[in-house]
C-alpha positions, 0 to 999 in steps of 0.5 A: 194378313195385310195383303196389298201394298203400294209400291213398286218394291215390296220390302217387307216380309212374314216371319213364321216365328212360333212364338208369334208371327209378324211382318218385318219391313226393311226400307233401304235407300233408294227404294219407293216407300210401300205402305201394306194395306188390307181391307176390313171385311164388312162386318168388322167395319163398323163399331170398333172400340179398340185396336191393338197391335204390337211392334218393335223398331230394329232401325231407326232412320237417321234423325227421323222426324216427320213432324220436322218435315223436309229431309227428317220426315221419316219414321222407323214404324207407322200403322194406318187407320183409315175410314171412307165417308163418300169420296173422301179418305179419312187416316190416322197415322201412327208414328214410331219416331226417331226425335220426335216428341210423343203426343205431337201431332203433325203433316195434317192434311186436308181437301176434298178427298182426303184427311189425315193426320199423323200422331207420334206415339213413341220416339227413340228407344228402346229398339229390338223391345216389343211394345204393345199399343191400343187405341179408340179409333171412334174417338180419335176419328172424333177428335182429329176430323169433327172437331172433338164432337163425340156424338158425330157419325163415324164413317166406316173403317176401310182398313189398316196399313203398315209401313217403315220409311227412310226415303227423305233422310236416305237411311235404313229403317227397319221395323216389325209389326204382330198381333193387331187385334179389333175390338167391338 
């Protein structure tokens, strides 16, 4: 269960659906964005070979495209995978965009304390339909943060986060998140 948030107002709630419990995030202007995050316990931080989750978009933000930046830098659903090595945090942000191109990598940040890339996994509809995702976090870490060196050491995974975002476009966005599973 995601237990911490990074903003003043938590606009996400747990829905105890008997078929599948999930978290619903509904962003409404003019709230600040909130990322719900949970740290992995020690035994799950190393050797994770696969991460799976389900998500569905309920409302896409108006003209949302994080890769375009500016007033369009919003997406209905985001899943973050994070790692930490020393003082530096690494993050891959997986995006369900309104208009972004699937497969596009953007919004890269590199400084001594943060390395982050955003990856568009889905764009547009269908809305209100669950979609399953599966990623290999070690392979993606090496691709994005170790110049593709598949022998590079991968630091411990720190955790996973979720967010729905509409602050730049000042539009509503909403998504559901379920079934985060780690495979070692």
